[in-house]
C-alpha positions as CSV (number, residue, x, y, z in Angstrom):
1,M,-5.1,-15.3,-22.1
2,C,-1.3,-16.1,-21.4
3,D,-0.1,-19.3,-20.4
4,H,-0.1,-18.1,-16.6
5,C,-3.6,-16.9,-16.7
6,L,-4.6,-20.5,-17.9
7,K,-2.9,-22.0,-15.1
8,H,-3.4,-19.5,-12.3
9,G,-6.4,-17.5,-13.6
10,T,-10.1,-17.3,-12.7
11,A,-12.3,-15.6,-15.3
12,G,-9.3,-15.9,-17.8
13,K,-7.1,-13.7,-15.8
14,W,-4.7,-14.5,-12.8
15,Y,-5.2,-11.5,-11.2
16,L,-9.0,-12.1,-10.6
17,N,-8.5,-15.0,-8.8
18,A,-9.4,-13.9,-4.9
19,R,-7.4,-16.6,-3.3
20,N,-4.2,-15.0,-4.3
21,Y,-5.3,-12.1,-2.1
22,S,-6.3,-13.8,0.6
23,Y,-4.9,-14.3,4.3
24,E,-4.7,-17.9,3.6
25,I,-1.9,-17.3,1.3
26,V,0.0,-15.5,3.6
27,E,-0.4,-18.1,6.5
28,E,0.8,-20.7,4.0
29,Y,3.9,-19.3,3.0
30,N,4.7,-17.4,6.4
31,L,4.7,-14.2,4.5
32,R,4.5,-11.9,7.3
33,E,8.0,-12.1,8.4
34,F,9.2,-12.5,4.6
35,L,7.4,-9.0,3.4
36,M,8.7,-7.3,6.8
37,E,12.2,-7.9,5.8
38,Q,11.9,-7.4,2.4
39,Y,10.5,-3.8,2.7
40,K,12.5,-2.8,5.9
41,N,15.8,-3.3,3.3
42,F,14.2,-2.5,0.1
43,E,16.7,-0.1,-1.1
44,Q,19.1,-2.9,-1.1
45,I,17.6,-5.3,-3.6
46,A,18.4,-3.1,-6.9
47,V,22.3,-3.2,-5.7
48,R,22.5,-6.9,-4.2
49,K,24.0,-9.5,-6.2
50,I,22.1,-12.4,-7.8
51,A,24.3,-15.2,-9.2
52,G,27.0,-13.2,-9.4
53,F,25.3,-10.0,-11.1
54,N,23.8,-7.2,-9.8
55,G,21.6,-3.8,-11.4
56,V,24.5,-1.9,-11.6
57,G,25.7,-1.4,-15.0
58,L,22.8,-3.7,-16.4
59,G,23.0,-1.9,-19.6
60,Y,26.1,-2.6,-20.7
61,K,25.9,-6.2,-19.4
62,I,23.1,-7.3,-21.3
63,Q,24.8,-5.8,-24.5
64,M,27.5,-8.8,-24.0
65,P,26.5,-11.6,-26.4
66,I,27.1,-14.3,-24.0
67,I,27.0,-12.3,-20.3
68,G,23.6,-10.6,-21.9
69,R,21.8,-13.8,-22.3
70,I,22.8,-15.2,-19.1
71,V,21.5,-12.4,-17.1
72,K,18.4,-12.1,-18.9
73,R,17.8,-16.0,-18.4
74,I,18.7,-15.9,-14.6
75,A,16.5,-12.6,-14.5
76,E,13.3,-14.2,-16.0
77,Q,13.9,-17.5,-14.2
78,M,13.8,-15.6,-11.0
79,L,10.7,-13.4,-11.5
80,H,8.9,-16.3,-13.0
81,S,9.6,-18.6,-10.2
82,T,6.3,-20.5,-8.7
83,K,8.7,-21.9,-6.1
84,P,7.8,-20.8,-2.4
85,P,9.6,-17.7,-1.7
86,T,12.7,-18.0,0.6
87,N,14.9,-15.2,0.0
88,P,13.5,-11.6,0.8
89,F,16.4,-10.3,-1.0
90,K,15.8,-11.6,-4.4
91,A,12.9,-10.8,-6.8
92,E,11.5,-14.4,-6.7
93,G,8.2,-15.0,-7.9
94,H,7.6,-11.2,-8.4
95,I,5.9,-10.9,-12.0
96,G,3.1,-8.9,-12.7
97,Q,1.0,-7.6,-15.6
98,V,-0.4,-4.2,-17.2
99,V,-4.0,-3.5,-16.2
100,P,-6.3,-1.0,-17.8
101,L,-8.5,0.9,-15.5
102,D,-11.6,-1.4,-15.6
103,D,-9.7,-4.4,-14.4
104,A,-7.7,-2.2,-11.7
105,I,-11.6,-1.4,-10.5
106,A,-12.4,-5.0,-10.7
107,I,-9.5,-6.1,-8.6
108,L,-10.2,-3.3,-5.9
109,E,-14.0,-4.1,-5.6
110,H,-14.0,-8.0,-5.5
111,C,-10.7,-9.1,-4.4
112,A,-8.2,-6.7,-2.7
113,M,-8.2,-7.6,0.9
114,E,-9.0,-5.1,3.5
115,P,-7.3,-2.8,5.0
116,I,-6.4,-1.0,1.6
117,I,-3.7,1.9,1.9
118,Q,-1.6,4.1,-0.4
119,K,2.3,4.3,-0.1
120,Y,4.9,6.1,-2.0
121,C,6.0,4.3,-4.9
122,M,9.7,3.4,-4.3
123,C,10.5,2.9,-7.9
124,R,10.1,6.9,-8.3
125,Y,11.7,7.5,-5.3
126,M,14.9,5.7,-5.9
127,H,15.0,6.8,-9.7
128,R,13.7,10.6,-9.1
129,G,13.8,11.3,-5.3
130,E,10.1,11.9,-5.8
131,K,7.7,11.0,-3.0
132,D,4.9,10.2,-4.8
133,A,2.0,8.1,-3.5
134,C,0.6,6.1,-6.3
135,C,0.9,2.5,-5.2
136,I,-2.3,0.7,-3.6
137,N,-1.3,-2.1,-1.5
138,F,-3.7,-4.3,0.7
139,G,-3.9,-7.1,3.0
140,V,-0.8,-8.0,4.7
141,M,1.0,-5.3,3.5
142,S,-1.1,-2.5,4.7
143,E,0.0,-4.0,8.3
144,I,3.6,-3.9,7.3
145,I,3.8,-0.6,5.5
146,E,2.5,1.1,9.1
147,K,5.8,-0.1,10.6
148,L,7.3,1.8,8.3
149,P,7.2,5.2,8.3
150,R,9.1,6.1,5.3
151,F,6.7,4.9,2.9
152,I,3.3,6.6,4.6
153,P,2.6,9.6,2.6
154,V,2.9,12.7,5.0
155,D,0.3,14.9,3.6
156,E,-2.5,12.4,2.0
157,K,-4.8,9.7,3.8
158,F,-2.9,6.9,4.3
159,Q,-5.8,3.8,4.6
160,L,-8.4,4.3,2.0
161,T,-12.1,2.9,1.5
162,R,-12.6,0.8,-1.8
163,E,-14.2,3.8,-3.0
164,E,-11.3,6.4,-2.1
165,A,-8.8,3.8,-3.7
166,I,-10.9,3.6,-6.9
167,E,-10.4,7.3,-7.4
168,R,-6.8,7.2,-6.6
169,F,-6.2,5.0,-9.4
170,K,-8.1,7.1,-11.8
171,E,-6.2,10.0,-10.7
172,H,-2.9,8.4,-11.5
173,N,-4.3,6.8,-14.7
174,E,-5.7,9.8,-16.0
175,K,-2.3,11.5,-15.5
176,G,-0.6,9.1,-17.6
177,Y,0.5,6.5,-14.6
178,I,0.0,3.1,-16.2
179,G,-1.4,0.4,-14.2
180,T,0.0,-3.1,-12.8
181,I,-0.7,-5.7,-10.7
182,W,2.0,-7.8,-9.1
183,Y,2.7,-10.9,-7.2
184,G,4.8,-10.2,-4.3
185,P,6.1,-12.7,-3.8
186,Y,4.4,-15.6,-5.9
187,P,1.3,-16.6,-5.1
188,Y,0.4,-13.7,-3.0
189,I,-1.0,-10.5,-4.8
190,N,-0.7,-7.1,-2.8
191,N,0.5,-4.2,-4.9
192,L,-1.6,-2.6,-7.5
193,C,0.9,0.0,-9.1
194,S,0.7,3.4,-11.0
195,C,3.8,4.5,-12.4
196,A,5.6,5.5,-15.7
197,N,8.7,4.5,-17.7
198,P,11.3,4.7,-17.4
199,E,10.8,4.9,-13.4
200,C,8.6,2.0,-13.3
201,A,11.3,-1.3,-12.1
202,G,9.1,-3.5,-13.6
203,I,8.2,-1.7,-17.1
204,R,11.8,-0.2,-17.8
205,P,13.7,-3.8,-17.6
206,R,11.6,-5.0,-21.0
207,L,11.7,-1.7,-22.9
208,D,15.0,-1.1,-22.3
209,F,16.7,-4.4,-21.8
210,G,14.4,-7.3,-23.3
211,I,14.2,-8.9,-20.1
212,N,10.3,-10.7,-19.5
213,S,9.7,-8.7,-16.6
214,I,6.3,-8.0,-16.9
215,Y,3.3,-9.1,-19.3
216,K,1.4,-7.1,-21.5
217,A,-2.2,-6.5,-20.5
218,E,-5.1,-8.9,-21.8
219,Y,-6.0,-6.0,-24.2
220,V,-5.0,-3.9,-27.0
221,V,-6.2,-0.5,-28.4
222,D,-7.2,0.3,-31.9
223,I,-8.2,3.7,-33.4
224,K,-12.1,4.2,-34.9
225,S,-10.9,5.7,-38.0
226,D,-14.2,7.5,-38.6
227,L,-14.0,9.7,-35.1
228,C,-9.9,10.4,-35.5
229,T,-9.2,14.0,-35.8
230,G,-5.4,13.5,-36.2
231,C,-4.6,15.6,-33.3
232,K,-1.9,13.5,-32.1
233,S,-2.9,14.0,-28.5
234,C,-2.7,10.0,-28.0
235,I,0.8,9.7,-29.7
236,A,2.3,12.1,-26.8
237,K,0.5,9.7,-24.0
238,C,1.7,6.3,-25.0
239,Q,4.8,5.3,-23.6
240,F,5.5,2.2,-25.6
241,D,6.0,4.0,-29.0
242,A,2.9,1.9,-30.2
243,I,1.1,4.9,-31.7
244,N,2.4,6.7,-34.8
245,F,0.9,9.1,-37.3
246,D,-0.2,8.4,-41.0
247,H,0.2,11.6,-42.8
248,I,-1.7,10.3,-45.9
249,R,-4.8,9.3,-43.8
250,N,-4.1,12.2,-41.4
251,Q,-5.1,9.5,-38.5
252,S,-3.2,7.9,-35.6
253,V,-2.4,4.5,-36.2
254,I,-1.7,1.5,-33.6
255,D,0.9,-0.8,-34.0
256,K,-0.7,-3.7,-31.8
257,S,2.8,-5.8,-31.7
258,K,3.8,-2.7,-29.3
259,C,1.0,-1.9,-27.6
260,F,0.6,-3.2,-23.8
261,G,-2.9,-2.7,-23.6
262,C,-2.5,0.1,-20.5
263,G,-5.6,2.2,-21.7
264,V,-4.0,5.4,-20.7
265,C,-4.3,6.6,-24.4
266,L,-8.1,7.0,-24.0
267,H,-7.7,9.6,-21.7
268,A,-6.3,11.8,-24.3
269,C,-8.5,11.4,-26.8
270,K,-11.4,13.9,-26.8
271,Y,-13.4,12.2,-29.8
272,D,-13.8,8.8,-28.4
273,A,-11.9,7.5,-31.2
274,I,-9.7,5.0,-29.4
275,G,-11.4,1.8,-28.1
276,I,-9.9,-1.0,-26.2
277,H,-10.5,-4.7,-26.7
278,P,-9.7,-8.2,-25.5
279,R,-6.1,-9.1,-27.1
280,K,-7.5,-12.6,-28.0
281,D,-9.8,-11.0,-30.4
282,F,-6.8,-10.3,-32.6
283,P,-5.3,-13.8,-34.0
284,E,-2.2,-12.0,-34.7
285,L,-1.6,-11.5,-31.1
286,K,-2.4,-14.9,-29.9
287,G,0.3,-15.9,-26.9
288,I,2.0,-12.4,-27.4
289,Y,2.2,-11.3,-23.5
């Protein structure tokens, strides 16, 4: 398990610590006002300067030898902060982790505080202008989003039962969206996302800019060579370039060092040739998140 799980987790996973979803955390850190201010001005966050830098032209800045290292260090310190949240316009303590379907179900069944809602994904809206209700929120975030109509789905149900939320997550997972769970901000967990690269503002900084903006899952996938037919369906589904094709064996192969353990590729395989396993079972991946 990752270092963060060792310090803050239960059952080996920080996101299965039910206290981190509780109203007790909300009151302790006065998060109602904080989150309301943050989401009232959400669209401004990406262009506000942090330590003199903003997200505009980030790709160019990251490539600059000295400036790039400074920007990455500042961003990672901010995202991984465990200090009490103070500024709603900074993504302090907003670190997340990829979660496969079974762990997302466990979160929705045992940890998420009601009421549970679905809202428009702001990453997809700001990147593509798409209003896609693929984010699931819970607890105090449900109260806040209810007061901000631009986040509320027009043609779909807003409040969900636990069973409905699980079905919605399954739908998104099956169509290829990657499940992620987030502090928002630390130590309060209120957002179970389903999104994709390059729209996801949590995944893209890591893949494109090398910023440690999200942890890989506690899992990794592997190919059952006796069942793989070489259809390549899983390759098309993987957004992390972790699945390649071995032309000699006529089979797909997993590059475990690139695998984020999202499990989305399992939906693509009609032959049950892909398994998902705890990352800790592979010694070569120890501590690599």
